[in-house]
Every structure is written in C-alpha cells, then in structure tokens.
C-alpha positions in Angstrom: -47.6 78.8 287.6 -44.7 77.8 285.4 -43.8 79.8 282.3 -44.5 76.9 280.0 -47.9 76.3 281.6 -48.7 80.0 281.1 -47.7 79.9 277.4 -49.7 76.6 276.9 -52.8 78.1 278.5 -52.5 81.4 276.5 -51.9 79.5 273.3 -55.0 77.3 273.9 -57.1 80.4 274.6 -56.0 82.0 271.3 -56.4 78.8 269.4 -60.0 78.5 270.7 -60.8 81.8 268.9 -58.8 81.4 265.7 -60.7 83.8 263.5 -60.7 86.5 266.2 -57.0 86.1 266.9 -56.2 86.2 263.2 -58.1 89.3 262.6 -56.5 90.9 265.6 -53.0 90.3 264.3 -53.8 91.7 260.9 -53.1 95.3 262.1 -49.7 94.1 263.5 -48.9 92.2 260.2 -49.7 95.3 258.1 -47.5 97.6 260.4 -44.6 95.2 260.5 -44.8 94.4 256.8 -44.8 98.2 256.0 -41.7 98.8 258.1 -39.9 95.9 256.4 -41.0 96.9 252.9 -39.7 100.5 253.1 -36.6 99.5 255.1 -35.6 96.7 252.7 -36.3 98.7 249.5 -34.6 101.8 250.9 -31.6 99.9 252.1 -31.3 98.1 248.7 -31.4 101.4 246.9 -28.9 102.9 249.3 -26.5 100.0 249.0 -26.8 100.0 245.2 -26.2 103.7 244.7 -23.5 104.1 247.3 -21.8 100.9 246.3 -21.7 101.8 242.6 -20.5 105.3 243.4 -17.8 104.1 245.7 -16.6 101.5 243.2 -16.1 104.1 240.5 -15.2 107.1 242.5 -13.6 106.1 245.8 -10.5 108.2 245.2 -12.0 111.1 243.2 -11.9 114.7 244.4 -14.5 117.0 242.9 -13.7 120.6 242.1 -16.6 123.0 241.3 -16.4 126.7 240.9 -18.5 128.7 243.3 -19.9 127.8 246.7 -21.8 124.8 245.6 -23.3 122.3 248.1 -22.0 118.9 247.1 -22.8 117.2 250.4 -26.6 116.3 250.5 -26.6 116.3 254.3 -25.6 120.0 254.2 -27.9 121.1 251.5 -30.8 123.2 252.8 -33.2 121.2 250.6 -31.7 117.9 251.8 -31.4 116.6 248.2 -28.8 115.1 246.0 -25.7 116.9 244.6 -26.6 119.4 241.9 -27.5 117.9 238.5 -25.7 119.0 235.4 -28.5 121.5 234.6 -28.3 123.0 238.1 -24.5 123.0 238.0 -24.6 125.1 234.8 -26.8 127.7 236.6 -24.7 128.1 239.8 -21.1 127.4 238.8 -19.1 129.7 236.5 -16.4 128.8 234.1 -13.2 129.5 236.0 -10.8 126.5 236.2 -8.5 127.3 233.3 -6.2 125.2 231.2 -3.4 126.6 233.3 -5.1 125.4 236.5 -5.6 121.9 235.0 -1.9 121.7 234.2 -1.0 122.9 237.7 -3.3 120.3 239.4 -1.5 117.5 237.5 1.7 118.5 239.3 0.3 118.4 242.8 1.6 115.5 245.0 -0.9 112.6 245.2 -2.7 113.5 242.0 -2.8 110.6 239.5 -4.9 112.2 236.8 -7.1 115.3 236.2 -10.4 115.0 234.4 -11.8 118.3 233.2 -15.5 118.2 232.2 -17.1 120.9 230.1 -20.5 120.9 228.3 -20.6 122.0 224.7 -23.7 123.9 223.6 -25.5 121.5 221.2 -29.2 121.1 220.5 -29.3 117.4 219.6 -27.5 114.3 218.3 -28.8 112.9 215.0 -28.5 109.3 213.8 -30.2 107.8 210.7 -32.7 110.6 210.4 -33.7 110.4 214.1 -32.9 113.3 216.5 -32.4 112.9 220.2 -31.6 115.6 222.8 -28.4 114.5 224.4 -25.8 116.2 226.5 -22.4 116.7 224.7 -19.5 116.6 227.2 -15.9 117.4 226.4 -13.5 115.5 228.5 -10.2 113.6 228.4 -9.4 109.9 227.8 -8.8 109.5 231.6 -12.6 109.8 232.1 -13.1 106.6 230.0 -11.4 103.7 231.7 -11.1 100.5 229.6 -13.1 98.3 232.0 -16.2 100.5 231.5 -16.4 99.9 227.8 -19.2 97.7 226.4 -17.5 97.9 223.0 -14.8 99.9 221.3 -12.3 102.1 223.1 -11.6 105.7 224.2 -10.7 108.5 221.8 -7.2 110.1 221.8 -6.7 113.7 223.0 -6.5 116.0 220.0 -8.4 113.6 217.8 -11.1 115.4 215.9 -14.2 113.7 214.7 -14.2 110.9 217.3 -17.0 110.4 219.8 -17.9 108.0 222.7 -21.5 107.3 223.7 -23.0 106.0 226.9 -25.1 102.9 226.5 -28.2 105.0 227.4 -27.4 107.4 224.6 -26.7 104.7 222.1 -29.9 102.9 222.9 -32.0 106.0 222.7 -32.4 105.6 219.0 -34.8 103.2 217.3 -31.7 101.4 215.8 -29.0 101.4 218.5 -25.8 103.1 217.6 -22.7 100.9 217.3 -19.0 101.3 217.0 -17.9 102.8 213.6 -21.3 104.3 213.0 -21.6 108.0 212.2 -23.6 110.4 214.2 -24.2 114.1 213.7 -24.1 116.8 216.4 -26.4 119.8 215.7 -25.0 123.0 217.2 -28.0 125.0 216.1 -26.3 127.0 213.4 -24.2 124.2 212.0 -23.7 120.4 212.1 -20.6 118.2 212.5 -20.2 114.5 211.8 -18.5 112.1 214.3 -17.4 108.5 214.1 -18.4 106.4 217.1 -15.2 104.8 218.5 -16.7 103.4 221.7 -19.8 102.6 223.8 -19.3 103.0 227.5 -21.4 102.1 230.5 -20.4 105.2 232.4 -17.6 107.8 232.6 -15.5 109.1 235.5 -15.8 112.6 236.6 -19.6 113.0 236.6 -21.1 114.8 239.5 -24.7 113.8 239.3 -24.7 110.6 241.4 -28.4 109.7 240.7 -28.1 109.2 236.9 -25.7 111.7 235.5 -24.4 109.0 233.1 -27.5 108.6 231.0 -27.8 110.0 227.5 -24.4 111.6 227.4 -21.9 111.7 224.6 -18.2 112.5 225.0 -15.7 114.3 222.8 -12.1 115.2 223.5 -11.5 118.6 225.1 -8.8 119.2 222.5 -9.9 120.5 220.0 -13.6 120.6 220.6 -13.9 122.4 223.9 -11.1 124.8 223.0 -13.1 125.7 219.9 -16.7 125.6 221.2 -16.5 125.7 225.0 -16.3 128.5 227.6 -13.2 130.7 227.7 -11.8 133.3 230.1 -8.6 135.3 230.2 -6.1 133.6 232.5 -4.9 136.1 235.1 -1.6 134.3 235.4 -0.9 133.8 231.7 -2.6 136.9 230.3 -4.2 135.0 227.4 -7.7 133.6 226.6 -8.0 130.0 227.8 -10.6 127.3 228.0 -12.4 127.4 231.4 -14.3 124.6 233.1 -17.1 124.7 235.8 -16.1 121.2 237.1 -12.9 119.2 237.2 -12.4 115.9 238.9 -9.0 114.8 240.3 -8.2 111.1 240.7 -6.0 110.9 243.8 -3.8 108.2 245.2 -6.2 106.0 247.2 -4.0 106.2 250.3 -3.6 109.9 250.1 -7.0 111.4 249.3 -7.5 113.7 252.4 -4.0 115.1 252.1 -4.3 115.6 248.4 -7.6 117.4 248.9 -5.9 119.7 251.4 -3.1 120.5 248.9 -5.7 121.2 246.2 -7.6 123.6 248.4 -4.4 125.4 249.2 -3.5 125.8 245.6 -6.9 127.3 244.7 -6.7 129.7 247.7 -3.2 130.9 246.8 -2.1 130.5 243.2 -4.9 129.5 240.9 -6.7 131.4 238.1 -10.0 130.2 239.4 -9.5 131.8 242.8 -9.0 135.1 241.1 -11.8 134.7 238.5 -14.6 133.4 240.7 -15.5 135.6 243.6 -17.1 132.8 245.6 -14.0 130.7 245.3 -13.9 127.0 244.5 -15.5 124.1 246.2 -13.2 121.1 246.7 -14.7 117.9 248.1 -13.8 114.2 248.1 -16.4 111.7 247.0 -16.0 110.0 250.3 -17.6 113.1 251.9 -20.4 113.1 249.3 -21.1 109.4 249.8 -21.4 110.0 253.6 -23.9 112.8 252.9 -25.9 110.5 250.5 -26.0 107.8 253.1 -27.2 110.2 255.7 -30.0 111.6 253.5 -31.2 108.1 252.4 -31.1 106.9 256.0 -33.3 109.9 257.0 -35.7 109.0 254.2 -35.9 105.4 255.3 -36.7 106.4 258.9 -39.4 108.8 257.7 -41.3 106.4 255.5 -41.1 103.6 258.1 -43.0 105.9 260.4 -46.0 104.9 258.3 -45.6 101.4 259.5 -45.3 102.6 263.1 -48.7 104.2 262.7 -50.2 100.9 261.5 -48.6 99.2 264.5 -50.4 101.8 266.7 -53.7 100.8 265.1 -52.8 97.1 265.7 -52.1 97.8 269.3 -55.6 99.2 269.9 -56.9 96.1 268.2 -55.0 93.9 270.7 -56.1 95.9 273.7 -59.7 95.8 272.6 -59.7 92.0 272.1 -57.9 91.4 275.3 -60.5 93.5 277.3 -63.2 91.3 275.7 -61.3 88.2 276.6 -61.0 89.4 280.3 -64.8 89.9 280.4 -65.5 86.5 278.8 -63.2 84.7 281.1 -64.1 86.4 284.4 -65.4 83.1 285.9 -62.3 81.3 284.8 -60.2 83.9 286.5 -62.2 83.4 289.7 -61.6 79.7 289.6 -57.9 80.1 289.1 -57.7 82.6 292.0 -59.8 80.2 294.2 -57.2 77.5 293.5 -54.3 79.8 294.6 -53.3 81.7 291.5 -51.7 85.0 292.4 -52.5 88.4 290.8 -49.1 88.5 289.1 -49.7 85.0 287.6 -53.1 86.1 286.2 -51.5 89.3 284.9 -48.7 87.3 283.3 -51.1 84.9 281.6 -53.0 87.7 279.8 -49.7 89.6 279.0 -48.5 86.3 277.4 -51.6 86.2 275.2 -51.1 89.7 274.0 -47.3 89.2 273.4 -48.1 86.0 271.4 -50.5 88.1 269.2 -47.8 90.7 268.6 -45.1 88.1 268.0 -47.4 86.3 265.5 -47.9 89.6 263.7 -44.1 89.9 263.4 -43.6 86.3 262.3 -46.1 86.8 259.4 -45.4 90.4 258.6 -41.6 90.1 258.2 -41.6 87.5 255.4 -44.5 89.4 253.7 -42.5 92.6 253.9 -39.3 91.0 252.6 -41.2 89.4 249.7 -42.8 92.8 248.6 -39.5 94.6 249.2 -37.7 92.0 247.0 -40.3 92.6 244.3 -39.9 96.4 244.5 -36.1 96.1 244.3 -36.4 93.8 241.2 -38.8 96.2 239.6 -36.4 99.1 240.2 -33.5 96.9 239.0 -31.4 97.3 242.1 -29.8 94.5 244.1 -31.8 93.3 247.1 -30.3 93.8 250.5 -31.8 92.1 253.6 -32.1 94.7 256.4 -31.2 92.4 259.3 -31.1 95.3 261.8 -34.7 96.4 260.8 -35.9 92.7 261.0 -34.7 92.6 264.6 -36.2 96.0 265.3 -39.5 94.9 263.7 -39.6 91.8 265.9 -39.0 93.9 269.0 -41.7 96.3 267.9 -44.2 93.4 267.5 -43.4 92.1 271.0 -43.4 95.6 272.5 -46.8 96.3 270.9 -48.2 93.2 272.5 -46.8 94.2 275.9 -48.1 97.7 275.8 -51.5 96.8 274.4 -51.9 94.0 277.0 -50.8 95.8 280.1 -54.2 97.4 281.0 -56.3 94.3 280.2 -53.9 92.1 282.2 -54.1 94.6 285.1 -57.9 94.5 285.0 -57.8 90.7 285.0 -55.5 90.7 288.0 -57.8 93.0 289.9 -60.9 90.8 289.5 -62.4 89.8 292.9 -62.5 86.0 293.0 -65.9 85.9 294.9 -67.6 88.2 292.4 -65.9 86.3 289.5 -67.3 82.9 290.7 -70.8 84.4 290.8 -70.3 86.0 287.3 -72.7 84.6 284.6 
C-alpha cells in the first residue's frame, strides 16, 4: 500500500465520523493551546523585561554593601533581585563619599551613580498626599533621552526635584514641570520645584518595577543633610554613606572594570572596612542572565499544565482508535484477504491517530497564539512569537498521535483474517 493511499483511506475514515473525530481532537487542541499560551506570554514578558533592562543598563555594574544575592538564578527563593524595601533591610550604609570619588578614578569607569533613600513619609501636591520613595542621586542617573518633559537638576541645587511619570500621574491632577510639590519628612516639610518628568532613571536595582512612584533629588545637599552617614576609616571624618552605587562602565571593558572595582573594595575602600560581609559587585549582564534563567524555568513549569492536557488527549485518541478497530474488524479481514500485510494495517491505523494529533496541533497553535497575544496586550508588553515552542508543540501533537495509536494499530494488525471475515 502506497503512503498516499494510506493517508487517503485514513482521512476518509476520519471524515466519515466527523463529530467523533472533532471531539477526540479537543483534548489535543486544549493541550497544545495551553502550551502555546503560556510559552508565548512568558516569552513576551521575558523579552520585554530583559530587552528594556539591557537597553538601559547594558554597561552598568551594581555595587551593594553586604552579601546580597543579585542573581535570581542563585537566590535560594529563585526570585528577582531584592526590591528597594528588601535592600534597605539587608544592606548597610557603607560606600562613603570617599569611595564614590575613588571609583570615578578607576580605569574603564565612565560615571558613578550613588543612590540613597531619604526618610520621607509622603509627597504632597495640591492638598493630595501620596506615599512615594524619595531618592537622592546625581544628574548622571537622569539621561536626557529618558525625559518626557523638562530636564535634570544640577548637583548642589537645592529645592529642585525630578519625578517619574508614575509618580507624577499618581495625583488626581498630574504634576507638571515648574509645579511645586512638598516633601513631608514627618517632623517638617520642604517645598520643591519640579524641573523634569522622567520615564525611568539609571542606577535602580529593582528590575521588575523599581522606577514607579519615585522622586529624585540631588545628593548634594539633600543626602548629605538627611541621608545615612558613617565615619570614613581612611579620612577620619563623618561622610554620607550609601547602600547601593551603580557604575557605568565602558561598554567594551565591563568585565575588566568589574574586576578592578572588586579589587578596590577588597583592598583600599572604606566600605570594605565598615561592612563585615564585604561588598557585592555584579554587572547587569550577570543579573540579566539570571533573570532569563528564572523566567525560562517558570515558562517550562507552567507549560507542564499543557502536557497534562495532552496526556488526557492521548487517552482520548487511544480510546477512539480501539473503538475504530472493533468497528472495522470485517474491513481489516477483507484487506488482509486481498494481500494487505500486518505492517500496512498497522500503518493505516497509526496514520489515523497521527492525523488526529496533527489536527489538534493545527487548531491549537493559532488558538494559543491568539490568546497569548491578548494576554500580552492586556499586560502591555510586546508580543513575541515563540517559534521554537510552535515547532515543539507540533512535534508533541504528532508524538501524542503516534503513542496513542500504537496499541490500537498493533491490535488491528493482529486480527485473524478468517475470524475477521466472519465478524458481524
């Protein structure tokens, strides 16, 4: 029997029981669609997060006091890098003003961005109060291309403030450039003039949303006056001290620059003497790799749900193929009486089961892509087509048909032609 003849006979048999064939493929459709939904949405989120992070921080080196796990793939909990709240609990103020100056002189360093949180209870605007994080940083953290309006403040400029778009839009009447906001420190208040609205700032550690509802003021004079301070071991005077500093390195020299920074903190820094656990130095490329690993593991885990649905579909195909063998016993006897060999009979029924699995993949893949696209649009992330998963899902549909059809096809091939011809 030629292959095209086998496919034609199998297709005619399935078409003769359209409703039964359609219901049998439903399980495969659900399984394949589930795999594609989770894979496409997970891949879209992964691409959006990693892509945005790489675009803004490809050459950044993160410095955090203490033994802080920045790589998600190495964290015992398997989660993201620590949030600002978590960072405040585990990291200690230790990178002094002296250290910041020394970092600027290391070969390969383009700029140093200290980041210190100022203890403030809220930000007030037009009689509305919103809890927002007040961050002291430098103009280097606010690149011109990230501004929606206005510009960065100058270092040493008192009374100027920059808001993220999320912070500006948190009020009933959005804050604009040249508006006045009030920071409430709990025991006193201070007025600031908004000089810029920025989409995001450099130097943030929380990859999954650390740029929302933050406001920025210059470290000089605000962090010096209201931030953490320690006595510098090398200078013997009280200095501002930071939990986190980000170094922007030469893009072609990131690894070597990171090594030089690690050497500095091990040998000559204030932070190395102040913080017993030392200092964690890690490039964002390492953090991105960790994020990709974690998200990849999550995608594989949730697609396991689709595999379970495929298993249910496989039992459905096996069941219906066994029924088909019983119904077509006399037909099998006639084919054997006309010279059909066992392997041809087996191939015929295997072809039917494979066609059922393939049909499930053909329907399930576009359904999964459509739902995945809707989920990505709802989450406001760019949609990424998971071509690898599509090929895998197609293979899974075919493999399901093969596995589910093996035993029914074997039973069909074992039918005795004489008994089959007498079967009623």
